C-alpha positions in Angstrom: -24.4 -60.7 -84.3 -26.6 -62.0 -81.5 -28.6 -59.5 -79.6 -28.2 -58.9 -75.9 -31.0 -60.6 -74.0 -33.6 -58.0 -73.0 -36.7 -58.4 -70.9 -39.5 -55.8 -70.5 -37.3 -52.7 -69.9 -40.3 -50.5 -69.3 -40.4 -51.9 -65.8 -36.8 -50.7 -65.2 -37.6 -47.1 -64.2 -37.3 -45.0 -61.1 -40.9 -45.8 -60.4 -39.9 -49.3 -59.3 -36.6 -48.2 -57.7 -34.3 -49.5 -60.5 -31.3 -47.5 -59.2 -31.7 -48.9 -55.8 -32.1 -52.4 -57.1 -28.9 -52.0 -59.2 -27.0 -50.7 -56.2 -28.1 -53.4 -53.9 -27.1 -56.1 -56.4 -23.8 -54.5 -57.1 -23.1 -53.9 -53.4 -22.6 -57.6 -52.9 -19.4 -57.2 -54.9 -17.8 -55.1 -52.3 -16.2 -57.8 -50.2 -12.9 -56.7 -48.9 -12.5 -53.9 -51.5 -12.3 -50.4 -50.2 -14.9 -47.9 -51.5 -12.5 -46.2 -54.0 -11.6 -49.5 -55.7 -15.2 -50.8 -55.6 -16.4 -47.6 -57.1 -14.3 -48.2 -60.2 -15.5 -51.8 -60.6 -19.2 -50.9 -60.4 -19.2 -47.7 -62.5 -16.9 -49.3 -65.1 -19.2 -52.3 -65.5 -22.2 -49.9 -65.9 -20.3 -48.0 -68.6 -19.3 -51.1 -70.5 -22.9 -52.3 -70.7 -24.0 -48.9 -71.9 -21.3 -48.8 -74.7 -22.4 -52.3 -75.8 -26.1 -51.4 -75.9 -25.5 -48.2 -77.9 -23.4 -50.2 -80.3 -26.1 -52.9 -80.6 -28.7 -50.3 -81.4 -26.6 -48.7 -84.2 -25.6 -52.2 -85.4 -29.2 -53.2 -86.0 -29.9 -49.9 -87.8 -27.0 -50.6 -90.2 -28.2 -54.2 -90.8 -31.7 -52.9 -91.6 -30.2 -50.5 -94.2 -28.7 -53.5 -96.0 -25.4 -52.0 -97.2 -23.3 -54.6 -95.3 -21.3 -52.0 -93.4 -22.4 -53.0 -89.8 -18.7 -53.7 -88.9 -17.5 -50.4 -90.4 -16.1 -48.4 -87.5 -16.8 -45.0 -89.3 -20.5 -45.7 -89.4 -20.5 -45.6 -85.7 -18.2 -42.7 -85.2 -20.3 -40.5 -87.5 -23.3 -41.0 -85.1 -21.2 -40.3 -82.0 -21.4 -44.0 -81.0 -18.3 -45.8 -79.7 -17.2 -48.8 -81.8 -17.3 -52.0 -79.7 -15.2 -54.8 -81.2 -16.8 -58.3 -81.1 -14.9 -59.6 -78.1 -16.1 -56.7 -76.0 -19.8 -57.0 -76.9 -22.0 -57.7 -73.9 -23.4 -60.9 -75.4 -20.0 -62.5 -75.0 -19.6 -61.2 -71.5 -23.0 -62.4 -70.4 -22.3 -65.9 -71.8 -19.2 -66.0 -69.6 -20.9 -64.5 -66.5 -20.6 -67.7 -64.5 -17.2 -68.9 -65.6 -13.9 -68.4 -63.6 -12.6 -66.3 -66.5 -15.3 -63.6 -66.4 -13.0 -61.0 -64.7 -10.3 -61.5 -67.4 -12.9 -61.4 -70.2 -14.2 -58.0 -68.9 -10.6 -56.6 -68.6 -9.9 -57.7 -72.1 -13.1 -56.1 -73.3 -12.1 -52.8 -71.7 -8.7 -52.9 -73.4 -10.3 -53.7 -76.8 -12.6 -50.8 -76.6 -9.8 -48.4 -75.7 -7.8 -49.6 -78.7 -10.7 -48.8 -81.0 -11.7 -45.5 -79.5 -9.0 -42.8 -78.9 -11.4 -40.8 -76.7 -11.4 -43.6 -74.2 -7.7 -44.3 -74.1 -6.5 -45.0 -70.5 -10.0 -44.2 -69.2 -11.7 -47.5 -68.6 -11.0 -49.6 -65.4 -9.2 -52.9 -66.0 -9.3 -54.5 -62.5 -12.0 -57.2 -62.8 -9.6 -60.2 -62.8 -8.2 -59.4 -59.4 -8.4 -62.3 -56.9 -10.2 -60.1 -54.3 -13.2 -59.7 -56.5 -15.7 -62.5 -56.0 -16.3 -63.9 -59.5 -19.6 -65.6 -58.5 -21.0 -62.3 -57.3 -19.6 -60.5 -60.3 -21.5 -63.0 -62.5 -24.7 -62.2 -60.7 -24.3 -58.5 -61.4 -23.6 -59.2 -65.0 -26.9 -61.1 -65.1 -28.7 -58.1 -63.7 -27.2 -55.8 -66.3 -28.0 -58.3 -69.1 -31.7 -58.0 -68.3 -31.7 -54.2 -68.7 -31.5 -52.5 -72.1 -29.5 -49.4 -71.4 -30.2 -47.3 -74.5 -31.9 -44.0 -75.2 -35.3 -45.2 -76.2 -38.0 -43.0 -74.9 -39.0 -45.4 -72.1 -35.3 -45.7 -71.2 -34.3 -42.1 -71.4 -31.3 -41.5 -69.2 -31.8 -44.7 -67.4 -28.1 -45.4 -67.2 -27.4 -41.8 -66.4 -29.7 -42.0 -63.4 -28.1 -45.2 -62.3 -24.6 -43.8 -62.7 -25.4 -40.6 -60.8 -27.2 -42.7 -58.1 -24.1 -44.8 -57.6 -21.8 -41.8 -57.5 -24.0 -40.4 -54.7 -23.9 -43.7 -52.8 -20.1 -43.9 -53.1 -19.8 -40.3 -51.9 -21.7 -41.4 -48.8 -19.4 -44.4 -48.3 -16.2 -42.5 -48.8 -17.0 -39.7 -46.4 -14.4 -37.0 -46.3 -12.7 -38.0 -49.5 -16.0 -37.8 -51.5 -15.6 -34.1 -52.2 -12.9 -34.9 -54.7 -15.4 -36.2 -57.1 -18.9 -35.5 -56.1 -21.0 -32.3 -55.4 -24.5 -33.0 -54.1 -26.9 -32.6 -57.1 -29.1 -30.2 -55.2 -26.3 -27.7 -55.0 -25.4 -28.2 -58.6 -29.1 -27.7 -59.7 -29.2 -24.5 -57.6 -26.2 -23.0 -59.4 -27.6 -24.1 -62.8 -31.1 -22.6 -62.1 -29.5 -19.3 -61.1 -27.1 -19.0 -64.0 -29.4 -20.6 -66.6 -26.8 -21.8 -69.2 -29.1 -21.9 -72.2 -26.4 -21.2 -74.8 -22.7 -20.9 -74.9 -19.4 -22.3 -73.5 -19.5 -23.9 -70.0 -16.4 -24.4 -68.0 -15.5 -26.1 -64.7 -11.8 -25.9 -63.7 -12.2 -28.6 -61.0 -14.9 -30.7 -62.6 -14.8 -33.8 -60.4 -17.0 -36.5 -61.9 -18.7 -33.9 -64.2 -21.9 -33.2 -62.3 -21.9 -29.5 -63.2 -21.9 -30.4 -66.9 -24.6 -33.1 -66.6 -27.0 -30.6 -64.8 -26.2 -27.9 -67.4 -27.1 -30.3 -70.2 -30.2 -31.3 -68.4 -31.2 -27.7 -68.0 -30.8 -27.1 -71.7 -32.9 -30.1 -72.6 -35.6 -29.3 -70.0 -36.1 -25.9 -71.7 -36.3 -27.4 -75.2 -32.8 -26.8 -76.3 -30.3 -29.1 -78.0 -27.2 -30.0 -75.9 -25.0 -30.6 -79.0 -25.9 -27.4 -80.7 -26.5 -25.0 -77.7 -23.6 -25.6 -75.3 -19.9 -26.5 -75.5 -18.3 -28.0 -72.5 -14.7 -27.6 -71.1 -13.3 -28.8 -67.9 -10.2 -29.9 -66.0 -9.5 -32.3 -63.2 -6.2 -33.1 -61.5 -7.0 -36.5 -60.0 -6.6 -39.1 -62.7 -9.2 -41.5 -61.3 -11.8 -38.8 -60.9 -11.0 -37.5 -64.5 -11.8 -41.0 -65.7 -15.1 -40.9 -63.8 -16.0 -37.6 -65.5 -15.2 -39.0 -69.0 -17.5 -42.0 -68.3 -20.2 -39.9 -66.7 -20.4 -37.6 -69.7 -19.9 -40.5 -72.2 -23.0 -42.4 -71.0 -25.1 -39.3 -71.7 -23.5 -38.6 -75.1 -22.1 -35.2 -73.9 -19.1 -34.1 -75.8 -16.5 -32.3 -73.5 -13.0 -31.1 -73.7 -11.4 -32.2 -70.4 -7.8 -31.9 -71.7 -5.5 -34.2 -69.7 -5.6 -34.6 -66.0 -3.4 -31.9 -64.5 -3.3 -29.2 -61.9 -5.4 -26.3 -62.9 -3.2 -23.5 -61.5 0.2 -24.8 -62.8 -1.0 -26.5 -66.0 -4.2 -24.8 -67.2 -5.5 -27.0 -70.0 -7.6 -24.1 -71.5 -5.2 -21.3 -70.9 -6.3 -19.0 -73.7 -10.1 -19.8 -73.6 -12.9 -17.5 -72.5 -16.3 -18.8 -71.4 -19.9 -17.8 -71.0 -20.5 -19.7 -67.8 -18.2 -21.1 -65.1 -19.7 -23.5 -62.6 -17.4 -25.0 -59.9 -17.1 -26.5 -56.5 -13.3 -26.3 -55.8 -11.7 -27.9 -52.8 -12.5 -25.8 -49.7 -9.6 -23.8 -48.2 -7.0 -25.7 -50.2 -3.6 -25.1 -48.6 -0.9 -26.5 -50.8 -1.9 -25.1 -54.2 1.5 -24.0 -55.5 1.0 -20.3 -55.1 4.7 -19.7 -54.3 5.6 -20.5 -58.0 2.8 -18.2 -59.4 3.5 -14.9 -57.8 3.3 -12.8 -60.9 0.6 -14.7 -62.7 -1.7 -12.7 -65.0 -4.8 -14.2 -63.4 -4.3 -12.3 -60.1 -5.9 -9.1 -61.2 -7.3 -8.3 -57.8 -4.4 -9.3 -55.7 -2.0 -12.2 -55.0 -4.0 -15.0 -53.3 -2.5 -16.2 -50.0 -0.3 -19.3 -50.5 -2.0 -21.0 -47.6 -5.6 -20.8 -49.0 -6.7 -21.2 -52.6 -10.2 -19.8 -52.3 -9.4 -16.5 -54.0 -7.0 -18.2 -56.4 -9.9 -20.3 -57.7 -12.2 -17.2 -57.9 -9.7 -15.1 -59.8 -8.8 -18.0 -62.2 -12.5 -18.2 -63.1 -12.9 -14.5 -63.5 -9.9 -14.4 -65.8 -11.6 -17.1 -68.0 -14.8 -15.1 -68.4 -15.8 -13.4 -71.6 -17.3 -10.0 -71.6 -20.7 -11.2 -70.6 -19.7 -14.2 -68.6 -21.2 -15.5 -65.3 -19.8 -17.6 -62.5 -21.6 -19.9 -60.0 -19.1 -20.9 -57.3 -19.3 -22.9 -54.1 -16.9 -21.8 -51.4 -16.6 -22.1 -47.6 -18.3 -19.3 -45.7 -14.9 -18.0 -44.5 -14.5 -16.5 -48.0 -17.3 -14.0 -47.2 -15.5 -12.4 -44.2 -11.8 -13.4 -44.0 -9.4 -10.5 -43.6 -6.2 -12.5 -43.3 -3.3 -12.6 -45.8 -4.9 -10.0 -48.0 -8.1 -11.9 -48.6 -10.2 -8.9 -47.5 -8.4 -6.6 -50.0 -9.1 -9.1 -52.8 -12.7 -9.4 -51.9 -13.0 -5.6 -51.7 -11.5 -5.2 -55.2 -13.8 -7.8 -56.7 -16.8 -6.1 -55.1 -15.7 -2.6 -56.3 -15.3 -3.9 -59.8 -19.1 -4.6 -59.6 -18.7 -8.4 -60.3 -20.7 -9.8 -57.3 -24.3 -10.2 -58.4 -25.4 -12.3 -55.5 -24.4 -14.3 -52.4 -26.3 -17.2 -51.0 -25.7 -18.6 -47.5 -26.6 -22.3 -47.7 -27.8 -24.5 -44.9 -25.4 -26.9 -43.2 -25.0 -30.6 -43.7 -25.5 -30.7 -47.4 -22.2 -32.5 -48.1 -21.2 -36.0 -47.4 -17.6 -34.9 -47.2 -17.6 -32.0 -44.7 -19.7 -30.1 -42.2 -18.1 -26.8 -43.2 -20.9 -24.2 -43.9 -20.8 -23.2 -47.6 -22.0 -20.3 -49.7 -22.7 -19.6 -53.3 -20.9 -16.7 -55.1 -22.7 -15.5 -58.2 -20.5 -13.3 -60.3 -21.5 -11.5 -63.5 -19.5 -9.5 -66.0 -22.7 -7.8 -67.2 -25.0 -7.4 -64.2 -28.7 -6.5 -65.0 -28.6 -4.4 -61.8 -25.3 -2.6 -61.8 -24.0 -1.4 -58.5 -26.3 -3.8 -56.6 -25.9 -7.2 -55.0 -28.5 -9.7 -54.0 -28.1 -11.4 -50.6 -30.0 -14.5 -49.6 -29.8 -16.2 -46.3 -31.0 -19.8 -46.9 -29.5 -21.3 -43.8 -32.9 -22.2 -42.3 -34.1 -24.0 -45.4 -33.7 -27.6 -46.5 -34.9 -30.9 -45.2 -33.0 -33.5 -43.2 -33.0 -36.8 -45.1 -30.9 -38.6 -42.6 -29.3 -37.9 -39.2 -26.3 -36.3 -40.9 -27.5 -35.2 -44.3 -29.7 -32.3 -45.4 -31.3 -32.0 -48.9 -32.0 -28.6 -50.5 -35.4 -29.4 -52.0 -36.9 -28.4 -55.4 -39.0 -25.8 -53.5 -35.9 -24.4 -51.9 -34.0 -24.3 -55.2 -37.0 -22.5 -56.9 -37.2 -20.0 -54.1 -33.6 -19.0 -54.5 -33.6 -19.0 -58.3 -36.8 -17.0 -58.4 -35.3 -14.3 -56.2 -32.4 -13.9 -58.7 -34.9 -13.8 -61.6 -37.0 -11.1 -60.0 -33.8 -9.2 -59.0 -32.6 -9.2 -62.6 -35.9 -8.0 -63.9 -36.1 -5.1 -61.4 -39.1 -6.7 -59.7 -37.5 -7.9 -56.5 -39.3 -7.6 -53.1 -37.1 -8.2 -50.1 -38.1 -10.8 -47.5 -36.9 -9.9 -44.0 -34.6 -12.6 -42.7 -34.2 -14.2 -46.1 -33.3 -11.8 -48.9 -32.2 -8.2 -49.5 -30.4 -5.9 -51.9 -27.4 -3.8 -51.0 -25.5 -1.2 -53.0 -21.8 -0.6 -52.9 -22.1 2.1 -50.1 -23.9 -0.4 -47.8 -21.4 -3.1 -48.5 -18.5 -0.6 -47.8 -20.1 0.2 -44.4 -19.8 -3.5 -43.6 -16.1 -3.4 -44.4 -16.8 -5.5 -47.6 -17.9 -8.5 -45.5 -20.5 -10.3 -47.6 -22.2 -12.5 -45.0 -25.9 -12.4 -46.0 -27.1 -12.2 -42.4 -25.7 -8.7 -42.1 -28.0 -7.5 -44.9 -31.2 -9.4 -44.7 -32.0 -8.7 -41.0 -34.1 -10.9 -38.7 -37.3 -12.6 -39.9 -40.4 -11.0 -38.6 -42.2 -13.2 -36.0 -45.8 -13.7 -36.8 -48.1 -12.1 -34.2 -50.1 -14.8 -32.4 -52.7 -12.3 -31.2 -52.1 -12.9 -27.5 -51.7 -9.6 -25.5 -48.2 -9.0 -24.1 -49.3 -8.8 -20.4 -51.3 -12.0 -20.7 -48.5 -13.8 -22.4 -45.9 -12.8 -19.8 -48.3 -13.9 -17.0 -48.8 -17.2 -18.7 -45.1 -17.8 -19.3 -44.1 -16.7 -15.8 -46.6 -19.2 -14.3 -45.3 -22.0 -16.6 -41.7 -21.3 -15.6 -42.6 -21.2 -11.9 -44.2 -24.7 -12.3 -41.0 -25.9 -14.0 -38.9 -24.7 -11.1 -41.2 -26.4 -8.6 -40.9 -29.6 -10.5 -37.2 -29.3 -10.7 -36.9 -28.8 -6.9 -39.2 -31.8 -6.3 -37.0 -34.0 -8.5 -33.8 -32.8 -6.8 -35.2 -33.7 -3.3 -36.4 -37.1 -4.6 -32.9 -37.8 -6.0 -31.3 -36.9 -2.6 -33.6 -39.2 -0.7 -32.8 -42.1 -3.1 -29.1 -41.6 -2.7 -29.4 -41.5 1.1 -31.3 -44.7 1.0 -28.4 -46.5 -0.6 -25.8 -44.8 1.7 -24.7 -42.0 -0.5 -26.1 -38.9 1.2 -25.3 -35.5 -0.3 
């Protein structure tokens, strides 16, 4: 078998903007395709290249062993490598890159891989032969991928994973309000992961989108010296079939095993109905209206009250609580309205959850973190076995973050660490409140606030640093400055009147 052509892959790292290079090259494919269709083309092509490179790597290992079993499918499966039949190997695709048939060849490769790998059945996109897709440009992108060896050598660690995540982020930006269906900003995911610290156990996301919660959980385990395969087990569910496929590919390129069941509605067709989990991380659709509550009136999950049929926020929360084991934790993103709403019984449900001592912490996040919505969001941290029973940590992080564009804010590593450190010290009993940012409240204090959990009610107002200027002197200075501003305002008004009169428009 011929090897894929590979140049000096050490240059293809984030240091030289590989992800951006890849995106710019792939972006020429867009043409008349809308973002949703274009997304499947680009991400599918990245995934196909990765499958082929992983196969090539294992193929050469088997050749070196000398047993003649390099075409034995089982020798790949036992190493968690997908078997790639000959017609689907990248060398054949690269040779056809600048032929009119390149689109059909890629589609056939996708079908051949699905036939050989049950886990990928009906997952891979097969839309490269469509007339709208410029085949010359497609060939150029194939050339780009041909010159990058996308395997897990140390110099290439998670190269493709980074590229895939980068493209997901860019597509989320392009798709705007629809992006929330598949992508949660990584800074929010990392915040939840750093707070929950999923070192060991079963991790679940009932609305997993493209799988970002799982990817960050696995990265957390690896960062702390753990083994993803041995230390965590991943379960998820996603109702959108296209997004479900994205998740399967997103996890597949990182070698992360996950049970995502079939794509189906979580409330009416729970794919993990009898399972309990150590960690639940989720960013469900905000304020979902038509979630099918009318048909689920007596459901066992509604321990704290029947969620309103017009808003699924507390249906999601109770579904997750029901799936916790005896020491389980939840990190949940919800709209800020969930902290204070009293309509349709939501206040009673919130009160019951607080009184059951499940709410370990609430974080009010800054605005403009999402591509898809400007709705202010908060993080709910629930814990079946709180280190500080009877107490809840409140963090008001609304004034943090950094604007990275006119419309988008980034929660920085410093911000993430500040929030996660507050939870860490709270659990250790070493917490020191910071006025305007963080505070602890017990059940009596929360009850006095009518079980409204908005952090601003508990953390107070940040202290203003004393600038050392005496009050009387400051007031005299400010009064003088205001007086000068008024004088300037009056002068400008008179000048404007004279200019209008000069052209015949007196006031």
